[in-house]
C-alpha positions in Angstrom: -61.6 -60.4 -41.0 -65.3 -59.6 -40.2 -67.9 -61.8 -42.1 -70.6 -59.8 -43.8 -74.1 -60.5 -42.9 -75.4 -60.4 -46.4 -73.7 -62.8 -49.0 -75.2 -63.4 -52.5 -72.5 -65.5 -54.1 -70.6 -68.5 -52.6 -68.8 -71.6 -53.7 -69.7 -74.7 -51.8 -68.3 -78.3 -52.0 -71.0 -81.0 -51.5 -70.4 -84.6 -51.0 -73.0 -87.3 -51.0 -72.9 -90.4 -48.7 -71.4 -93.7 -49.9 -73.8 -96.7 -50.3 -73.3 -99.7 -47.9 -71.8 -102.9 -49.1 -74.0 -106.1 -49.5 -73.6 -109.0 -47.3 -72.6 -112.4 -48.3 -74.2 -114.8 -45.8 -75.6 -118.4 -45.7 -78.5 -119.0 -43.4 -77.4 -121.6 -40.5 -79.7 -123.4 -38.3 -80.0 -126.7 -36.5 -80.7 -129.6 -39.0 -80.3 -127.0 -41.8 -76.7 -126.9 -42.7 -77.3 -125.1 -46.0 -80.3 -123.0 -45.4 -79.6 -120.8 -48.4 -78.3 -117.3 -49.0 -79.6 -114.6 -46.6 -77.3 -111.6 -47.0 -79.1 -108.4 -46.8 -78.6 -105.3 -49.2 -76.5 -102.3 -48.3 -78.3 -98.9 -47.4 -78.2 -96.1 -49.8 -76.0 -93.1 -49.1 -77.6 -89.7 -48.1 -78.1 -87.1 -50.8 -77.2 -83.3 -50.4 -80.5 -81.4 -51.4 -80.7 -77.5 -51.8 -84.3 -76.3 -50.8 -85.9 -72.9 -51.2 -86.7 -71.6 -47.8 -88.8 -68.3 -47.5 -87.3 -67.5 -44.3 -83.7 -67.4 -45.7 -82.6 -64.2 -47.3 -78.8 -64.6 -47.6 -76.2 -67.2 -48.5 -73.9 -66.2 -45.4 -74.2 -69.6 -43.8 -72.4 -71.2 -46.7 -69.8 -68.4 -46.7 -68.9 -69.5 -43.1 -69.1 -73.3 -43.8 -68.6 -74.3 -47.5 -68.1 -78.0 -47.1 -71.3 -80.1 -46.6 -71.4 -83.8 -46.3 -74.2 -86.5 -46.2 -73.9 -89.7 -44.1 -73.1 -93.1 -45.7 -75.5 -96.0 -45.9 -74.9 -98.9 -43.5 -73.7 -102.5 -44.7 -76.1 -105.2 -45.1 -76.3 -108.1 -42.5 -77.2 -111.8 -42.5 -80.8 -113.1 -41.9 -82.0 -110.7 -44.7 -81.2 -107.6 -42.8 -80.7 -104.6 -45.2 -78.5 -101.7 -44.0 -80.1 -98.4 -43.0 -80.0 -95.6 -45.6 -77.8 -92.6 -44.9 -79.6 -89.2 -43.9 -80.1 -86.6 -46.4 -78.7 -83.2 -45.8 -81.2 -80.4 -46.6 -79.4 -77.0 -47.3 -81.9 -74.0 -47.2 -81.3 -71.3 -49.7 -83.1 -68.0 -50.6 -85.8 -67.7 -53.1 -84.1 -66.8 -56.4 -80.9 -68.9 -56.0 -79.1 -69.9 -59.2 -76.9 -72.9 -59.1 -74.1 -73.3 -61.5 -70.8 -75.1 -62.1 -67.4 -73.2 -61.6 -67.3 -72.9 -65.4 -70.6 -71.1 -65.5 -72.9 -73.8 -66.6 -76.3 -73.1 -65.1 -77.7 -76.2 -63.4 -80.9 -75.0 -61.8 -82.8 -71.8 -61.0 -84.7 -72.2 -57.8 -87.7 -69.9 -57.7 -90.7 -70.6 -55.4 -91.0 -72.0 -51.7 -90.2 -75.7 -51.6 -88.3 -75.9 -55.0 -85.4 -78.4 -54.6 -82.3 -79.3 -56.5 -80.4 -82.6 -55.7 -76.9 -81.2 -55.7 -75.2 -84.6 -54.9 -76.9 -87.9 -55.4 -76.2 -90.5 -52.7 -74.6 -93.7 -53.8 -76.6 -96.8 -54.3 -76.2 -99.8 -51.7 -74.7 -103.0 -53.0 -77.0 -106.0 -53.4 -76.6 -108.8 -50.9 -76.1 -112.5 -52.1 -79.9 -113.2 -51.2 -80.8 -110.7 -54.0 -78.2 -112.1 -56.5 -79.6 -115.7 -56.1 -81.1 -117.1 -59.2 -82.2 -120.5 -60.6 -78.6 -121.1 -61.9 -76.9 -119.4 -59.0 -78.7 -120.6 -55.9 -76.1 -119.9 -53.3 -73.9 -116.8 -54.5 -70.7 -116.6 -52.4 -70.2 -112.9 -53.1 -72.1 -109.6 -52.7 -71.9 -106.3 -54.6 -70.0 -103.2 -53.1 -71.7 -100.0 -52.6 -71.2 -97.0 -54.9 -69.5 -93.8 -54.0 -71.8 -90.8 -53.5 -71.3 -87.7 -55.9 -68.9 -85.0 -55.0 -69.2 -81.5 -56.6 -68.3 -78.1 -56.4 -71.1 -75.6 -57.0 -71.5 -71.9 -57.3 -74.6 -70.4 -55.7 -75.7 -66.8 -56.7 -78.6 -65.0 -55.3 -80.8 -62.9 -57.6 -83.5 -61.2 -55.5 -87.0 -61.8 -56.5 -88.6 -58.3 -56.8 -91.1 -56.8 -59.0 -89.6 -53.3 -59.2 -85.9 -52.4 -59.3 -84.6 -49.0 -58.2 -81.4 -47.9 -59.9 -79.3 -44.8 -59.7 -76.1 -43.1 -58.5 -75.1 -43.5 -54.8 -77.1 -41.1 -52.5 -79.7 -40.5 -55.1 -82.3 -41.6 -52.6 -83.1 -45.2 -53.4 -83.1 -46.4 -49.9 -85.2 -43.4 -48.7 -87.7 -44.2 -51.4 -88.0 -47.7 -50.1 -88.3 -46.6 -46.7 -91.0 -43.9 -47.9 -93.3 -46.4 -49.6 -93.0 -49.5 -47.4 -92.2 -50.5 -43.9 -88.5 -51.5 -44.8 -86.1 -49.6 -42.7 -82.8 -49.7 -44.6 -79.7 -47.7 -43.4 -79.8 -44.2 -44.7 -76.9 -41.5 -44.4 -75.6 -38.6 -46.4 -72.7 -40.1 -47.8 -72.1 -42.3 -50.9 -72.2 -46.2 -50.7 -74.2 -46.2 -47.5 -76.2 -49.1 -48.8 -74.0 -52.0 -49.1 -76.8 -54.7 -49.7 -80.0 -54.8 -51.8 -83.0 -53.7 -49.7 -86.3 -55.2 -50.2 -89.7 -53.5 -49.4 -93.3 -54.6 -49.7 -95.5 -51.9 -51.1 -99.4 -51.8 -51.2 -101.0 -49.6 -53.9 -104.8 -50.1 -53.7 -105.5 -53.8 -54.2 -102.0 -54.5 -55.5 -99.2 -55.7 -53.4 -95.6 -55.8 -54.9 -92.1 -55.8 -53.9 -89.4 -53.1 -54.5 -85.6 -53.7 -54.3 -82.8 -51.1 -54.5 -79.6 -51.8 -56.3 -76.7 -50.1 -54.5 -73.5 -48.6 -55.7 -74.2 -48.0 -59.5 -71.6 -45.7 -61.0 -69.9 -45.3 -64.4 -68.0 -48.5 -65.1 -69.9 -50.5 -62.6 -70.4 -53.4 -65.2 -66.7 -53.6 -65.6 -66.1 -53.8 -61.8 -65.9 -50.4 -60.5 -67.7 -49.5 -57.2 -70.3 -52.0 -55.8 -72.7 -52.1 -58.5 -71.3 -54.8 -60.6 -71.9 -57.2 -57.6 -75.5 -56.3 -57.5 -76.7 -55.8 -61.1 -77.8 -59.4 -61.2 -80.5 -58.6 -58.6 -82.5 -56.5 -61.2 -82.7 -59.3 -63.7 -85.9 -60.7 -62.3 -87.7 -57.2 -62.0 -90.6 -56.5 -64.2 -89.7 -52.8 -64.3 -86.8 -50.5 -63.4 -87.3 -47.0 -61.9 -84.5 -44.5 -62.4 -84.1 -42.6 -59.0 -82.3 -39.3 -60.2 -80.8 -36.8 -57.7 -81.9 -33.4 -58.8 -80.1 -31.7 -55.9 -76.6 -32.9 -56.3 -73.7 -30.5 -56.3 -71.1 -32.7 -57.9 -69.5 -31.0 -60.9 -70.3 -32.6 -64.3 -73.6 -34.3 -63.1 -77.1 -33.4 -64.2 -80.4 -35.5 -64.4 -79.9 -36.3 -68.2 -76.3 -37.3 -67.8 -76.9 -39.5 -64.9 -79.8 -41.3 -66.7 -77.5 -41.9 -69.7 -74.8 -43.2 -67.5 -76.9 -45.6 -65.8 -78.6 -46.7 -69.0 -75.2 -47.4 -70.4 -74.3 -49.7 -67.4 -77.5 -51.6 -67.8 -77.0 -52.1 -71.4 -73.3 -53.3 -70.7 -74.7 -55.9 -68.2 -77.2 -57.1 -70.7 -80.6 -58.8 -70.6 -82.6 -55.6 -69.5 -83.7 -54.1 -72.7 -87.2 -55.1 -72.6 -88.0 -53.9 -69.1 -90.2 -50.9 -68.9 -88.6 -47.7 -67.5 -89.9 -45.0 -65.1 -88.1 -42.1 -63.9 -88.3 -40.6 -60.4 -86.8 -37.0 -60.1 -86.1 -37.0 -56.4 -85.5 -34.2 -53.8 -87.8 -31.7 -55.2 -88.3 -30.4 -51.7 -85.2 -28.4 -52.3 -86.0 -25.4 -54.4 -83.2 -25.6 -56.9 -83.9 -29.2 -57.4 -87.6 -28.5 -58.2 -86.5 -26.0 -60.9 -84.0 -28.5 -62.5 -86.8 -31.2 -62.4 -89.2 -28.9 -64.3 -86.5 -28.2 -66.9 -85.6 -31.8 -67.7 -89.1 -33.2 -67.3 -90.2 -32.3 -70.8 -87.2 -33.6 -72.5 -87.4 -37.1 -70.6 -90.9 -37.3 -71.7 -89.9 -36.8 -75.3 -87.8 -40.0 -75.0 -90.9 -41.9 -74.2 -90.3 -42.1 -70.5 -92.9 -41.6 -67.8 -91.6 -38.9 -65.3 -92.5 -38.4 -61.6 -91.2 -35.5 -59.6 -91.1 -36.9 -56.0 -89.7 -36.1 -52.5 -89.0 -38.8 -50.1 -88.7 -36.2 -47.4 -92.1 -34.6 -47.9 -93.7 -37.6 -49.7 -94.7 -35.5 -52.6 -95.5 -37.6 -55.8 -95.1 -40.9 -54.1 -98.7 -41.9 -54.5 -98.6 -41.4 -58.3 -95.4 -43.2 -58.6 -96.7 -46.2 -56.4 -99.7 -46.6 -58.6 -97.7 -46.3 -61.8 -95.5 -49.2 -60.5 -98.5 -51.3 -59.5 -100.0 -50.8 -63.0 -96.8 -52.2 -64.6 -96.7 -55.1 -62.1 -100.4 -56.1 -62.8 -99.9 -56.0 -66.6 -96.6 -58.2 -66.3 -98.5 -60.7 -64.0 -101.4 -60.9 -66.4 -99.0 -61.8 -69.3 -97.2 -64.5 -67.3 -98.6 -68.0 -67.1 -100.2 -69.1 -64.0 -97.4 -70.7 -61.8 -97.6 -74.3 -61.0 -98.1 -74.8 -57.4 -96.6 -78.3 -57.4 -93.4 -78.5 -55.6 -90.4 -78.7 -58.1 -87.6 -81.2 -57.7 -84.7 -80.9 -60.0 -82.4 -84.0 -60.4 -79.4 -84.5 -62.5 -80.3 -85.1 -66.1 -80.1 -88.7 -67.3 -78.5 -88.9 -70.7 -80.2 -91.2 -73.3 -78.6 -93.2 -76.1 -76.4 -96.3 -76.1 -75.7 -98.0 -72.8 -71.9 -98.1 -73.6 -69.4 -97.4 -76.4 -66.3 -98.8 -77.4 -63.4 -97.1 -79.1 -59.7 -98.0 -80.0 -56.9 -96.5 -78.0 -54.0 -94.7 -79.9 -50.9 -96.5 -80.6 -52.6 -99.9 -80.5 -52.7 -99.6 -76.7 -56.0 -101.5 -76.5 -59.6 -100.8 -76.3 -61.6 -98.4 -74.0 -65.2 -99.2 -72.8 -67.3 -96.3 -71.6 -70.7 -96.2 -70.3 -72.7 -95.5 -67.1 -73.6 -99.4 -66.7 -70.2 -101.0 -67.2 -68.5 -98.3 -65.1 -71.0 -98.7 -62.3 -70.7 -102.5 -62.4 -66.9 -102.2 -62.2 -67.2 -100.1 -59.0 -69.6 -102.6 -57.5 -67.2 -105.7 -58.0 -65.0 -107.0 -55.3 -62.0 -108.2 -57.4 -60.7 -110.1 -54.5 -63.6 -112.6 -55.1 -63.2 -114.8 -58.1 -67.0 -115.6 -58.2 -67.8 -111.8 -58.2 -65.3 -111.3 -60.9 -67.1 -114.0 -63.1 -70.3 -112.4 -62.3 -69.0 -109.0 -63.8 -67.9 -110.8 -66.9 -71.4 -112.4 -67.2 -73.0 -108.9 -66.9 -70.7 -107.5 -69.4 -71.2 -110.2 -71.9 -75.0 -109.9 -71.6 -74.8 -106.3 -72.2 -73.0 -107.0 -75.5 -69.5 -105.7 -74.7 -67.8 -108.8 -76.0 -69.8 -108.9 -79.2 -69.0 -105.2 -79.9 -65.2 -105.8 -79.3 -65.2 -108.6 -81.7 -67.1 -106.6 -84.2 -64.6 -103.7 -84.1 -61.7 -106.1 -84.5 -60.4 -107.0 -81.1 -58.5 -110.2 -80.8 -57.6 -112.4 -77.8 -54.9 -110.8 -75.6 -55.8 -107.2 -76.4 -55.9 -104.8 -73.4 -59.4 -103.6 -72.6 -60.0 -100.7 -70.2 -63.4 -100.1 -68.6 -63.8 -96.4 -67.7 -61.1 -93.6 -67.7 -61.3 -92.5 -64.1 -59.5 -93.5 -61.0 -61.8 -96.6 -60.7 -60.8 -97.9 -64.2 -59.7 -101.4 -64.6 -57.6 -103.1 -67.4 -58.0 -106.9 -68.3 -56.9 -109.0 -71.4 -59.6 -109.8 -73.8 -60.3 -113.6 -73.9 -63.5 -114.2 -75.8 -65.7 -117.3 -75.0 -63.4 -118.1 -72.1 -65.5 -119.7 -69.4 -65.3 -117.6 -66.2 -66.4 -118.6 -62.7 -64.9 -119.2 -59.1 -61.9 -121.4 -59.3 -63.4 -124.1 -61.5 -64.5 -124.0 -65.1 -68.1 -123.5 -66.0 -70.3 -120.8 -67.4 -69.5 -117.3 -66.3 -70.8 -116.5 -62.7 -72.1 -119.9 -61.8 -71.4 -121.5 -58.5 -70.3 -125.1 -59.2 -70.7 -126.2 -55.6 -74.5 -126.3 -56.5 -73.8 -128.9 -59.3 -72.3 -131.3 -56.9 -74.4 -133.6 -54.9 -74.2 -133.6 -51.1 -73.4 -137.2 -49.5 -77.0 -137.5 -48.2 -78.3 -136.9 -51.7 -76.0 -139.5 -53.1 -77.0 -142.1 -50.6 -80.7 -141.5 -51.2 -80.0 -141.8 -55.1 -78.2 -145.2 -54.5 -81.1 -146.5 -52.3 -83.4 -145.4 -54.9 -81.6 -147.2 -57.6 -81.4 -150.4 -55.4 -85.0 -150.3 -54.7 -85.9 -150.2 -58.3 -83.5 -153.1 -59.2 -84.9 -155.3 -56.5 -88.6 -154.6 -57.0 -88.9 -158.1 -58.7 -87.5 -159.9 -55.5 -90.4 -161.8 -53.4 -91.0 -160.6 -50.0 -91.7 -162.7 -47.0 -95.2 -163.1 -48.2 -93.9 -164.8 -51.3 -95.6 -162.4 -53.5 -94.5 -160.6 -56.7 -94.5 -156.8 -56.6 -96.7 -155.5 -59.1 -96.2 -152.3 -61.1 -98.9 -150.6 -59.1 -97.0 -151.2 -55.8 -93.8 -149.6 -56.9 -94.5 -146.1 -55.9 -94.5 -146.3 -52.0 -94.8 -143.5 -49.5 -91.7 -142.8 -47.5 -93.1 -144.5 -44.4 -94.3 -147.5 -46.4 -90.8 -147.8 -47.9 -89.1 -147.7 -44.7 -91.2 -150.4 -43.2 -90.5 -152.5 -46.3 -86.9 -152.0 -45.9 -87.0 -153.1 -42.2 -88.8 -156.2 -43.0 -86.5 -157.0 -45.8 -83.6 -156.6 -43.5 -85.1 -158.9 -40.8 -85.9 -161.5 -43.6 -82.3 -161.4 -44.8 -80.9 -161.8 -41.2 -83.2 -164.8 -40.7 -82.3 -166.4 -44.0 -78.5 -165.9 -43.0 -79.1 -167.6 -39.6 -81.0 -170.6 -41.3 -78.1 -171.0 -43.7 -75.5 -170.9 -40.9 -77.4 -173.5 -38.8 -77.7 -175.8 -41.9 -73.9 -175.5 -42.4 -73.2 -176.5 -38.8 -75.5 -179.5 -38.9 -73.6 -180.7 -42.1 -70.2 -180.4 -40.3 -71.5 -182.6 -37.5 -72.7 -185.4 -39.7 -69.1 -185.7 -41.0 
């Protein structure tokens, strides 16, 4: 099947990149067996961003390829090396693109070059153990996992940004009018539904420049799906005014300018949202003698309805100048009423909900408790449950957030099932208040008990220090008593004193041994 060149409504699936995992690493260097944690953070995943590009006029690229995915963030490495961020995917869209969910909830209306909407936010990278170190957890043996990126299905609809919209029956001369007053060259033929896409033209009237768009295929019942008009009625929603182009030379039975006008107005009213737009009426094809007579007959009645009427001919260009300046006058008034647009580039991001950070509710049939909230659910996704220390760190974070206190307040007892999150990443655990958590040994939640144990070298230094202070009253080889002001020695002085004390001890041992031998000989 042939793919159309103009597409104004598509459904796209966007997936952001996943954040890289943090790294759990310990610095190793000669003579530094425990150099401290040096694991880097994981990189953030790339986002999918929709951006208005003035050079893009159709959504056909997304009709051909409806799945767009950003790259993942890289994992952190040792030596404090953070992973690289994933690359963002920029999707260019036409000016006037409306983004909504499949349920019809409008998320953004992108108008103006450079306007952006973050369609899928990339996942945050996990923290490495260097970033998790603290005064009580000096060498974490774990790191946080990266978060998954957002994945969404969006509906993109194009609403043409034009100042004047031309409406009317097929073959009424809308495309011919666009071609006659601008440099646009739409396809023109003498059969209905020649125009299959909205055509835009730039019109200059004096010092005023404005855009004109024709809406193809409006017939009776278009708002209910007949013909092509129901697909393009959205394109007149942004117009400052509507121009009814009426064919006064039609030979179809049952049609005349007044009935044509009433039919199109009924379809516009059924579509809704266009009641406040000013109307102009262009009685076309007056170059045909019978058409001129019909235009003269209905002009007075149309003016009695409060409409400004302009007999025109797109073939001979009669009446076009007056129509152009009338349209320009409406555009000038409309622009004067509107606020001056902000030239700052607009970036629309997902709305952040305020309020409590979590909520707890009891599950039916005494099945336990459900904890919901952005923070606790995100923390669960970041936790490596294969690592006991990481699990203890999660328990610490939940406790500091107040989850345990809230459960106790609502009546939870030890052994109750507690579920965090209600999606595929939900976890269930048994509630055990005030139970000390950690990695394999009991202590406060999340602490690394290896840091509380002295290394052998530290123990030896402490023993020597104790021995030094216990023997500070012993005489040296100079037969002097150590005073209180001589107790605090520098490391070099303490080493020299220890060497002298050791030599003195060996000398005294030899003297005692010689004295014992001489005593044996006397006997």
